[in-house]
N, CA, C, O and the ligand as a Tripos MOL2 file, in Angstrom:
@<TRIPOS>MOLECULE
protein
  245   243    62     0     0
PROTEIN
NO_CHARGES

@<TRIPOS>ATOM
      1 N          11.5750    8.5200    2.7810 N.3       1 MET1
      2 CA         10.3640    7.8270    2.7820 C.3       1 MET1
      3 C           9.9870    7.3240    1.4090 C.2       1 MET1
      4 O           9.7790    8.1980    0.5670 O.2       1 MET1
      5 N           9.8730    6.1550    1.0690 N.am      2 ASP2
      6 CA          9.6940    5.4140    0.0040 C.3       2 ASP2
      7 C           8.2320    5.6830   -0.5320 C.2       2 ASP2
      8 O           7.2830    5.1070    0.0010 O.2       2 ASP2
      9 N           8.0550    6.5170   -1.5360 N.am      3 THR3
     10 CA          6.7550    6.8700   -1.9840 C.3       3 THR3
     11 C           6.1920    5.9010   -3.2440 C.2       3 THR3
     12 O           5.0290    5.8080   -3.6360 O.2       3 THR3
     13 N           7.4490    5.1770   -3.7760 N.am      4 ASN4
     14 CA          7.1520    4.4610   -4.9530 C.3       4 ASN4
     15 C           6.1790    3.1520   -4.5310 C.2       4 ASN4
     16 O           5.1750    2.8740   -5.1870 O.2       4 ASN4
     17 N           6.5620    2.4680   -3.4770 N.am      5 THR5
     18 CA          5.7000    1.3910   -3.2510 C.3       5 THR5
     19 C           5.2230    1.3320   -1.6430 C.2       5 THR5
     20 O           5.7330    0.6950   -0.7220 O.2       5 THR5
     21 N           4.0380    2.2410   -1.6400 N.am      6 ASN6
     22 CA          3.5970    2.2500   -0.1220 C.3       6 ASN6
     23 C           2.9100    0.7310    0.0480 C.2       6 ASN6
     24 O           2.4280    0.0300   -0.8420 O.2       6 ASN6
     25 N           3.0110    0.4810    1.3300 N.am      7 ARG7
     26 CA          2.4150   -0.7210    1.7870 C.3       7 ARG7
     27 C           1.8610   -0.4130    3.1570 C.2       7 ARG7
     28 O           2.3340    0.3830    3.9680 O.2       7 ARG7
     29 N           0.7110   -1.2170    3.2990 N.am      8 CYS8
     30 CA          0.0870   -1.0120    4.4890 C.3       8 CYS8
     31 C           0.7490   -1.3580    5.7050 C.2       8 CYS8
     32 O           1.4000   -2.4020    5.7370 O.2       8 CYS8
     33 N           0.6660   -0.5570    6.8010 N.am      9 LYS9
     34 CA          1.5950   -0.7310    7.9740 C.3       9 LYS9
     35 C           1.0410   -2.2700    8.7730 C.2       9 LYS9
     36 O           1.7620   -3.1100    9.3120 O.2       9 LYS9
     37 N          -0.3150   -2.2840    8.6440 N.am     10 ILE10
     38 CA         -1.0530   -3.4450    9.2990 C.3      10 ILE10
     39 C          -0.8430   -4.8120    8.4600 C.2      10 ILE10
     40 O          -0.2380   -5.7630    8.9570 O.2      10 ILE10
     41 N          -1.3460   -4.8430    7.2460 N.am     11 CYS11
     42 CA         -1.4540   -6.0750    6.5570 C.3      11 CYS11
     43 C          -0.3960   -6.2400    5.6560 C.2      11 CYS11
     44 O          -0.0060   -7.3690    5.3590 O.2      11 CYS11
     45 N           0.1580   -5.1230    5.1460 N.am     12 GLY12
     46 CA          1.4920   -5.2810    4.3660 C.3      12 GLY12
     47 C           1.1480   -5.1610    2.8280 C.2      12 GLY12
     48 O           2.0520   -5.0640    1.9970 O.2      12 GLY12
     49 N          -0.2480   -5.1700    2.4610 N.am     13 ARG13
     50 CA         -0.5930   -4.9910    1.1770 C.3      13 ARG13
     51 C          -0.2210   -3.8550    0.4800 C.2      13 ARG13
     52 O          -0.1800   -2.8380    1.1710 O.2      13 ARG13
     53 N           0.1030   -3.7170   -0.8560 N.am     14 GLU14
     54 CA          0.2550   -2.6390   -1.6600 C.3      14 GLU14
     55 C          -0.7660   -1.5560   -1.5920 C.2      14 GLU14
     56 O          -1.9130   -1.9010   -1.8790 O.2      14 GLU14
     57 N          -0.5670   -0.3220   -1.2670 N.am     15 LEU15
     58 CA         -1.5260    0.6640   -1.1080 C.3      15 LEU15
     59 C          -1.8830    1.2450   -2.4870 C.2      15 LEU15
     60 O          -1.0340    1.1050   -3.3680 O.2      15 LEU15
     61 N          -2.9510    1.8350   -2.7670 N.am     16 ASN16
     62 CA         -3.3570    2.3000   -3.9320 C.3      16 ASN16
     63 C          -3.1620    1.4350   -5.2800 C.2      16 ASN16
     64 O          -2.7740    1.9150   -6.3450 O.2      16 ASN16
     65 N          -3.4650    0.1960   -5.0810 N.am     17 ASN17
     66 CA         -3.2970   -0.6140   -6.1060 C.3      17 ASN17
     67 C          -4.6580   -0.8680   -6.9820 C.2      17 ASN17
     68 O          -5.6030   -1.6090   -6.7090 O.2      17 ASN17
     69 N          -4.4800   -0.0970   -8.0200 N.am     18 PRO18
     70 CA         -5.8230   -0.2620   -8.9430 C.3      18 PRO18
     71 C          -6.6490   -1.4830   -9.0860 C.2      18 PRO18
     72 O          -7.8760   -1.4730   -9.1940 O.2      18 PRO18
     73 N          -5.7460   -2.7430   -9.0790 N.am     19 ASP19
     74 CA         -6.6830   -3.8090   -8.9650 C.3      19 ASP19
     75 C          -7.1680   -4.3440   -7.6600 C.2      19 ASP19
     76 O          -7.8400   -5.3700   -7.5470 O.2      19 ASP19
     77 N          -6.7610   -3.5380   -6.6410 N.am     20 ASP20
     78 CA         -7.2850   -3.8320   -5.1090 C.3      20 ASP20
     79 C          -8.0370   -2.6770   -4.6670 C.2      20 ASP20
     80 O          -7.5320   -1.5960   -4.3670 O.2      20 ASP20
     81 N          -9.5410   -3.0230   -4.6350 N.am     21 PRO21
     82 CA        -10.2600   -1.6890   -4.3040 C.3      21 PRO21
     83 C         -10.2600   -1.5470   -2.7260 C.2      21 PRO21
     84 O         -10.8660   -0.6270   -2.1770 O.2      21 PRO21
     85 N          -9.5300   -2.5340   -2.0090 N.am     22 PHE22
     86 CA         -9.4200   -2.4330   -0.5630 C.3      22 PHE22
     87 C          -8.0670   -1.7240   -0.1480 C.2      22 PHE22
     88 O          -7.7990   -1.5960    1.0460 O.2      22 PHE22
     89 N          -7.1160   -1.2110   -1.2520 N.am     23 SER23
     90 CA         -5.9250   -0.9540   -0.8590 C.3      23 SER23
     91 C          -5.8740    0.5950   -0.7420 C.2      23 SER23
     92 O          -4.8160    1.1490   -0.4410 O.2      23 SER23
     93 N          -6.8600    1.2010   -0.9490 N.am     24 GLU24
     94 CA         -6.7650    2.7170   -0.8090 C.3      24 GLU24
     95 C          -6.0140    3.2290    0.4510 C.2      24 GLU24
     96 O          -6.2310    2.7280    1.5540 O.2      24 GLU24
     97 N          -5.2220    4.1290    0.2840 N.am     25 ASP25
     98 CA         -4.2370    4.5420    1.4440 C.3      25 ASP25
     99 C          -4.9320    5.5850    2.1690 C.2      25 ASP25
    100 O          -5.4020    6.6170    1.6900 O.2      25 ASP25
    101 N          -4.9500    5.1530    3.5440 N.am     26 TYR26
    102 CA         -5.3990    6.0670    4.6860 C.3      26 TYR26
    103 C          -4.2770    6.2150    5.6420 C.2      26 TYR26
    104 O          -4.1060    5.3790    6.5290 O.2      26 TYR26
    105 N          -3.4590    7.3100    5.4890 N.am     27 GLU27
    106 CA         -2.2080    7.5530    6.2070 C.3      27 GLU27
    107 C          -1.4900    6.1490    6.5470 C.2      27 GLU27
    108 O          -1.3320    5.8350    7.7270 O.2      27 GLU27
    109 N          -1.0850    5.3630    5.5680 N.am     28 GLY28
    110 CA         -0.3380    4.4840    5.6610 C.3      28 GLY28
    111 C          -0.7860    3.0480    6.0460 C.2      28 GLY28
    112 O          -0.0400    2.0870    6.2350 O.2      28 GLY28
    113 N          -2.2660    3.0810    6.1350 N.am     29 ASP29
    114 CA         -3.0170    1.8350    6.2020 C.3      29 ASP29
    115 C          -4.0090    1.6390    5.1790 C.2      29 ASP29
    116 O          -4.5290    2.5810    4.5800 O.2      29 ASP29
    117 N          -4.2760    0.4360    4.9710 N.am     30 CYS30
    118 CA         -5.3110    0.2340    3.7210 C.3      30 CYS30
    119 C          -6.6830    0.4380    4.2440 C.2      30 CYS30
    120 O          -6.9830    0.4780    5.4370 O.2      30 CYS30
    121 N          -7.4860    0.5620    3.2350 N.am     31 LEU31
    122 CA         -9.0700    0.9440    3.4500 C.3      31 LEU31
    123 C          -9.5750   -0.5290    4.2700 C.2      31 LEU31
    124 O         -10.3990   -0.3900    5.1740 O.2      31 LEU31
    125 N          -9.1480   -1.7160    3.9920 N.am     32 GLN32
    126 CA         -9.4900   -2.7760    4.7680 C.3      32 GLN32
    127 C          -9.1960   -2.7370    6.1680 C.2      32 GLN32
    128 O         -10.0310   -3.0340    7.0220 O.2      32 GLN32
    129 N          -8.0400   -2.3820    6.4170 N.am     33 CYS33
    130 CA         -7.5620   -2.3990    7.9240 C.3      33 CYS33
    131 C          -8.2770   -1.2360    8.8090 C.2      33 CYS33
    132 O          -8.7860   -1.3770    9.9210 O.2      33 CYS33
    133 N          -8.2010   -0.2470    8.1590 N.am     34 MET34
    134 CA         -9.0780    0.8440    8.7520 C.3      34 MET34
    135 C         -10.4940    0.5610    8.9970 C.2      34 MET34
    136 O         -11.0660    1.0510    9.9700 O.2      34 MET34
    137 N         -11.1300   -0.2640    8.1000 N.am     35 ALA35
    138 CA        -12.5280   -0.6380    8.3040 C.3      35 ALA35
    139 C         -12.5010   -1.8280    9.4680 C.2      35 ALA35
    140 O         -13.4370   -1.9670   10.2550 O.2      35 ALA35
    141 N         -11.3960   -2.6130    9.4800 N.am     36 ASP36
    142 CA        -11.3860   -3.5230   10.6170 C.3      36 ASP36
    143 C         -11.0720   -2.9350   11.8880 C.2      36 ASP36
    144 O         -11.4730   -3.4750   12.9190 O.2      36 ASP36
    145 N         -10.3540   -1.8190   11.9140 N.am     37 CYS37
    146 CA        -10.4030   -0.9980   13.2930 C.3      37 CYS37
    147 C         -11.5370   -0.3550   13.7990 C.2      37 CYS37
    148 O         -11.6380    0.1850   14.9010 O.2      37 CYS37
    149 N         -12.5580   -0.4700   12.7410 N.am     38 GLY38
    150 CA        -13.5440    0.3950   13.4420 C.3      38 GLY38
    151 C         -13.8730    1.7620   12.7650 C.2      38 GLY38
    152 O         -14.8130    2.4350   13.1900 O.2      38 GLY38
    153 N         -13.1770    2.1420   11.8080 N.am     39 ASP39
    154 CA        -13.4250    3.4970   11.1780 C.3      39 ASP39
    155 C         -14.7290    3.4780   10.4160 C.2      39 ASP39
    156 O         -14.8930    2.6590    9.5120 O.2      39 ASP39
    157 N         -15.8060    4.4880   10.8020 N.am     40 PRO40
    158 CA        -17.0700    4.1440   10.2020 C.3      40 PRO40
    159 C         -16.9830    4.5170    8.7760 C.2      40 PRO40
    160 O         -17.5830    3.8770    7.9130 O.2      40 PRO40
    161 N         -16.1650    5.6520    8.4870 N.am     41 ASP41
    162 CA        -16.3980    6.0110    6.7320 C.3      41 ASP41
    163 C         -15.7270    4.8590    6.2090 C.2      41 ASP41
    164 O         -16.3130    4.4670    5.2000 O.2      41 ASP41
    165 N         -14.6240    4.0910    6.5310 N.am     42 CYS42
    166 CA        -14.0380    3.0830    5.8800 C.3      42 CYS42
    167 C         -14.9920    1.7650    5.9230 C.2      42 CYS42
    168 O         -15.0730    0.9020    5.0490 O.2      42 CYS42
    169 N         -15.5880    1.8170    6.9710 N.am     43 ALA43
    170 CA        -16.3590    0.3810    7.0750 C.3      43 ALA43
    171 C         -17.5570    0.5870    5.9720 C.2      43 ALA43
    172 O         -18.0720   -0.3110    5.3050 O.2      43 ALA43
    173 N         -17.8490    1.8630    5.9430 N.am     44 ALA44
    174 CA        -18.9980    2.1910    4.8760 C.3      44 ALA44
    175 C         -18.4970    1.8450    3.4550 C.2      44 ALA44
    176 O         -19.1320    1.3250    2.5380 O.2      44 ALA44
    177 N         -17.1700    2.2690    3.4870 N.am     45 LYS45
    178 CA        -16.7990    2.1470    2.1080 C.3      45 LYS45
    179 C         -16.3500    0.5470    1.6240 C.2      45 LYS45
    180 O         -16.3490    0.0950    0.4790 O.2      45 LYS45
    181 N         -16.0660    0.0340    2.5840 N.am     46 VAL46
    182 CA        -15.7260   -1.4500    2.2350 C.3      46 VAL46
    183 C         -17.1130   -2.2010    2.0170 C.2      46 VAL46
    184 O         -17.2160   -3.0170    1.1010 O.2      46 VAL46
    185 N         -18.1060   -1.9360    2.8090 N.am     47 ALA47
    186 CA        -19.6670   -2.5190    2.7710 C.3      47 ALA47
    187 C         -20.1550   -2.2200    1.2820 C.2      47 ALA47
    188 O         -20.8050   -3.0390    0.6340 O.2      47 ALA47
    189 N         -19.7850   -0.9890    0.8130 N.am     48 LYS48
    190 CA        -20.1300   -0.3730   -0.5640 C.3      48 LYS48
    191 C         -19.4420   -1.4050   -1.6750 C.2      48 LYS48
    192 O         -20.0260   -1.9980   -2.5820 O.2      48 LYS48
    193 N         -18.1880   -1.4380   -1.3750 N.am     49 ILE49
    194 CA        -17.3240   -2.4550   -2.3550 C.3      49 ILE49
    195 C         -17.9630   -3.8030   -2.4160 C.2      49 ILE49
    196 O         -18.2580   -4.3850   -3.4600 O.2      49 ILE49
    197 N         -18.1550   -4.2550   -1.1770 N.am     50 ASN50
    198 CA        -18.5750   -5.6810   -0.9040 C.3      50 ASN50
    199 C         -20.2500   -5.9450   -1.5670 C.2      50 ASN50
    200 O         -20.8470   -7.0210   -1.5300 O.2      50 ASN50
    201 N         -20.7520   -4.7000   -2.1350 N.am     51 GLY51
    202 CA        -22.0870   -4.7330   -2.8400 C.3      51 GLY51
    203 C         -23.4050   -4.6420   -1.7160 C.2      51 GLY51
    204 O         -24.5280   -5.0800   -1.9640 O.2      51 GLY51
    205 N         -23.0490   -4.0500   -0.5780 N.am     52 GLN52
    206 CA        -24.0230   -3.9570    0.3350 C.3      52 GLN52
    207 C         -24.4210   -2.3910    0.2010 C.2      52 GLN52
    208 O         -23.6470   -1.5330   -0.2250 O.2      52 GLN52
    209 N         -25.7810   -2.1500    0.6420 N.am     53 THR53
    210 CA        -26.1470   -0.8170    0.5750 C.3      53 THR53
    211 C         -26.0590   -0.1770    1.8790 C.2      53 THR53
    212 O         -26.2790    1.0320    1.9520 O.2      53 THR53
    213 N         -25.7460   -0.8850    2.9700 N.am     54 GLU54
    214 CA        -25.5630   -0.3050    4.2000 C.3      54 GLU54
    215 C         -24.5890   -1.3070    5.1740 C.2      54 GLU54
    216 O         -24.8430   -2.5100    5.2110 O.2      54 GLU54
    217 N         -23.4510   -0.7350    5.9670 N.am     55 PRO55
    218 CA        -22.7950   -1.6630    6.5540 C.3      55 PRO55
    219 C         -23.5770   -2.2040    7.9360 C.2      55 PRO55
    220 O         -24.4030   -1.4400    8.4360 O.2      55 PRO55
    221 N         -23.3840   -3.2260    8.4290 N.am     56 THR56
    222 CA        -24.0020   -3.9320    9.4720 C.3      56 THR56
    223 C         -24.1590   -3.4730   10.6020 C.2      56 THR56
    224 O         -25.1930   -3.6810   11.2360 O.2      56 THR56
    225 N         -23.0050   -2.6520   11.1340 N.am     57 ARG57
    226 CA        -23.0350   -2.1320   12.5450 C.3      57 ARG57
    227 C         -23.2520   -0.5560   12.4650 C.2      57 ARG57
    228 O         -23.7690    0.0280   13.4180 O.2      57 ARG57
    229 N         -22.9310   -0.0050   11.5400 N.am     58 ILE58
    230 CA        -22.9360    1.3970   11.4750 C.3      58 ILE58
    231 C         -24.0490    2.0130   10.6280 C.2      58 ILE58
    232 O         -24.1170    1.8170    9.4150 O.2      58 ILE58
    233 N         -24.8800    2.7310   11.2780 N.am     59 SER59
    234 CA        -25.8590    3.4460   10.5030 C.3      59 SER59
    235 C         -25.3000    4.3200    9.6410 C.2      59 SER59
    236 O         -24.2120    4.8580    9.8480 O.2      59 SER59
    237 N         -26.1960    4.5560    8.3710 N.am     60 MET60
    238 CA        -25.6890    5.5890    7.4070 C.3      60 MET60
    239 C         -26.1870    6.8750    7.8110 C.2      60 MET60
    240 O         -27.1710    6.9350    8.5490 O.2      60 MET60
    241 N         -25.5350    8.0370    7.3490 N.am     61 ARG61
    242 CA        -26.0700    9.3870    7.6800 C.3      61 ARG61
    243 C         -26.8030    9.9190    6.5130 C.2      61 ARG61
    244 O         -27.3300   11.0300    6.5690 O.2      61 ARG61
    245 ZN         -4.1160   -3.4450    5.4320 Zn       62 ZN62
@<TRIPOS>BOND
     1     1     2 1
     2     2     3 1
     3     3     4 2
     4     3     5 am
     5     5     6 1
     6     6     7 1
     7     7     8 2
     8     7     9 am
     9     9    10 1
    10    10    11 1
    11    11    12 2
    12    11    13 am
    13    13    14 1
    14    14    15 1
    15    15    16 2
    16    15    17 am
    17    17    18 1
    18    18    19 1
    19    19    20 2
    20    19    21 am
    21    21    22 1
    22    22    23 1
    23    23    24 2
    24    23    25 am
    25    25    26 1
    26    26    27 1
    27    27    28 2
    28    27    29 am
    29    29    30 1
    30    30    31 1
    31    31    32 2
    32    31    33 am
    33    33    34 1
    34    34    35 1
    35    35    36 2
    36    35    37 am
    37    37    38 1
    38    38    39 1
    39    39    40 2
    40    39    41 am
    41    41    42 1
    42    42    43 1
    43    43    44 2
    44    43    45 am
    45    45    46 1
    46    46    47 1
    47    47    48 2
    48    47    49 am
    49    49    50 1
    50    50    51 1
    51    51    52 2
    52    51    53 am
    53    53    54 1
    54    54    55 1
    55    55    56 2
    56    55    57 am
    57    57    58 1
    58    58    59 1
    59    59    60 2
    60    59    61 am
    61    61    62 1
    62    62    63 1
    63    63    64 2
    64    63    65 am
    65    65    66 1
    66    66    67 1
    67    67    68 2
    68    67    69 am
    69    69    70 1
    70    70    71 1
    71    71    72 2
    72    71    73 am
    73    73    74 1
    74    74    75 1
    75    75    76 2
    76    75    77 am
    77    77    78 1
    78    78    79 1
    79    79    80 2
    80    79    81 am
    81    81    82 1
    82    82    83 1
    83    83    84 2
    84    83    85 am
    85    85    86 1
    86    86    87 1
    87    87    88 2
    88    87    89 am
    89    89    90 1
    90    90    91 1
    91    91    92 2
    92    91    93 am
    93    93    94 1
    94    94    95 1
    95    95    96 2
    96    95    97 am
    97    97    98 1
    98    98    99 1
    99    99   100 2
   100    99   101 am
   101   101   102 1
   102   102   103 1
   103   103   104 2
   104   103   105 am
   105   105   106 1
   106   106   107 1
   107   107   108 2
   108   107   109 am
   109   109   110 1
   110   110   111 1
   111   111   112 2
   112   111   113 am
   113   113   114 1
   114   114   115 1
   115   115   116 2
   116   115   117 am
   117   117   118 1
   118   118   119 1
   119   119   120 2
   120   119   121 am
   121   121   122 1
   122   122   123 1
   123   123   124 2
   124   123   125 am
   125   125   126 1
   126   126   127 1
   127   127   128 2
   128   127   129 am
   129   129   130 1
   130   130   131 1
   131   131   132 2
   132   131   133 am
   133   133   134 1
   134   134   135 1
   135   135   136 2
   136   135   137 am
   137   137   138 1
   138   138   139 1
   139   139   140 2
   140   139   141 am
   141   141   142 1
   142   142   143 1
   143   143   144 2
   144   143   145 am
   145   145   146 1
   146   146   147 1
   147   147   148 2
   148   147   149 am
   149   149   150 1
   150   150   151 1
   151   151   152 2
   152   151   153 am
   153   153   154 1
   154   154   155 1
   155   155   156 2
   156   155   157 am
   157   157   158 1
   158   158   159 1
   159   159   160 2
   160   159   161 am
   161   161   162 1
   162   162   163 1
   163   163   164 2
   164   163   165 am
   165   165   166 1
   166   166   167 1
   167   167   168 2
   168   167   169 am
   169   169   170 1
   170   170   171 1
   171   171   172 2
   172   171   173 am
   173   173   174 1
   174   174   175 1
   175   175   176 2
   176   175   177 am
   177   177   178 1
   178   178   179 1
   179   179   180 2
   180   179   181 am
   181   181   182 1
   182   182   183 1
   183   183   184 2
   184   183   185 am
   185   185   186 1
   186   186   187 1
   187   187   188 2
   188   187   189 am
   189   189   190 1
   190   190   191 1
   191   191   192 2
   192   191   193 am
   193   193   194 1
   194   194   195 1
   195   195   196 2
   196   195   197 am
   197   197   198 1
   198   198   199 1
   199   199   200 2
   200   199   201 am
   201   201   202 1
   202   202   203 1
   203   203   204 2
   204   203   205 am
   205   205   206 1
   206   206   207 1
   207   207   208 2
   208   207   209 am
   209   209   210 1
   210   210   211 1
   211   211   212 2
   212   211   213 am
   213   213   214 1
   214   214   215 1
   215   215   216 2
   216   215   217 am
   217   217   218 1
   218   218   219 1
   219   219   220 2
   220   219   221 am
   221   221   222 1
   222   222   223 1
   223   223   224 2
   224   223   225 am
   225   225   226 1
   226   226   227 1
   227   227   228 2
   228   227   229 am
   229   229   230 1
   230   230   231 1
   231   231   232 2
   232   231   233 am
   233   233   234 1
   234   234   235 1
   235   235   236 2
   236   235   237 am
   237   237   238 1
   238   238   239 1
   239   239   240 2
   240   239   241 am
   241   241   242 1
   242   242   243 1
   243   243   244 2
@<TRIPOS>SUBSTRUCTURE
     1 MET1         2 RESIDUE 1 A MET
     2 ASP2         6 RESIDUE 1 A ASP
     3 THR3        10 RESIDUE 1 A THR
     4 ASN4        14 RESIDUE 1 A ASN
     5 THR5        18 RESIDUE 1 A THR
     6 ASN6        22 RESIDUE 1 A ASN
     7 ARG7        26 RESIDUE 1 A ARG
     8 CYS8        30 RESIDUE 1 A CYS
     9 LYS9        34 RESIDUE 1 A LYS
    10 ILE10       38 RESIDUE 1 A ILE
    11 CYS11       42 RESIDUE 1 A CYS
    12 GLY12       46 RESIDUE 1 A GLY
    13 ARG13       50 RESIDUE 1 A ARG
    14 GLU14       54 RESIDUE 1 A GLU
    15 LEU15       58 RESIDUE 1 A LEU
    16 ASN16       62 RESIDUE 1 A ASN
    17 ASN17       66 RESIDUE 1 A ASN
    18 PRO18       70 RESIDUE 1 A PRO
    19 ASP19       74 RESIDUE 1 A ASP
    20 ASP20       78 RESIDUE 1 A ASP
    21 PRO21       82 RESIDUE 1 A PRO
    22 PHE22       86 RESIDUE 1 A PHE
    23 SER23       90 RESIDUE 1 A SER
    24 GLU24       94 RESIDUE 1 A GLU
    25 ASP25       98 RESIDUE 1 A ASP
    26 TYR26      102 RESIDUE 1 A TYR
    27 GLU27      106 RESIDUE 1 A GLU
    28 GLY28      110 RESIDUE 1 A GLY
    29 ASP29      114 RESIDUE 1 A ASP
    30 CYS30      118 RESIDUE 1 A CYS
    31 LEU31      122 RESIDUE 1 A LEU
    32 GLN32      126 RESIDUE 1 A GLN
    33 CYS33      130 RESIDUE 1 A CYS
    34 MET34      134 RESIDUE 1 A MET
    35 ALA35      138 RESIDUE 1 A ALA
    36 ASP36      142 RESIDUE 1 A ASP
    37 CYS37      146 RESIDUE 1 A CYS
    38 GLY38      150 RESIDUE 1 A GLY
    39 ASP39      154 RESIDUE 1 A ASP
    40 PRO40      158 RESIDUE 1 A PRO
    41 ASP41      162 RESIDUE 1 A ASP
    42 CYS42      166 RESIDUE 1 A CYS
    43 ALA43      170 RESIDUE 1 A ALA
    44 ALA44      174 RESIDUE 1 A ALA
    45 LYS45      178 RESIDUE 1 A LYS
    46 VAL46      182 RESIDUE 1 A VAL
    47 ALA47      186 RESIDUE 1 A ALA
    48 LYS48      190 RESIDUE 1 A LYS
    49 ILE49      194 RESIDUE 1 A ILE
    50 ASN50      198 RESIDUE 1 A ASN
    51 GLY51      202 RESIDUE 1 A GLY
    52 GLN52      206 RESIDUE 1 A GLN
    53 THR53      210 RESIDUE 1 A THR
    54 GLU54      214 RESIDUE 1 A GLU
    55 PRO55      218 RESIDUE 1 A PRO
    56 THR56      222 RESIDUE 1 A THR
    57 ARG57      226 RESIDUE 1 A ARG
    58 ILE58      230 RESIDUE 1 A ILE
    59 SER59      234 RESIDUE 1 A SER
    60 MET60      238 RESIDUE 1 A MET
    61 ARG61      242 RESIDUE 1 A ARG
    62 ZN62       245 GROUP 0 **** ****
């Protein structure tokens, strides 16, 4: 397994890229794709990065 340059299995972006806040590695998928797939934790994180206090569809705990 190539751990040098991990890429998202869905969108193909480089994972854990310090220049890309949405590239955080979630078991092979990036944060953005996990959020797109409906993962509530990732959606909340993406919303936070986007400067929102609360995601639109998911209520915070
Ligand atoms: Zn992705």
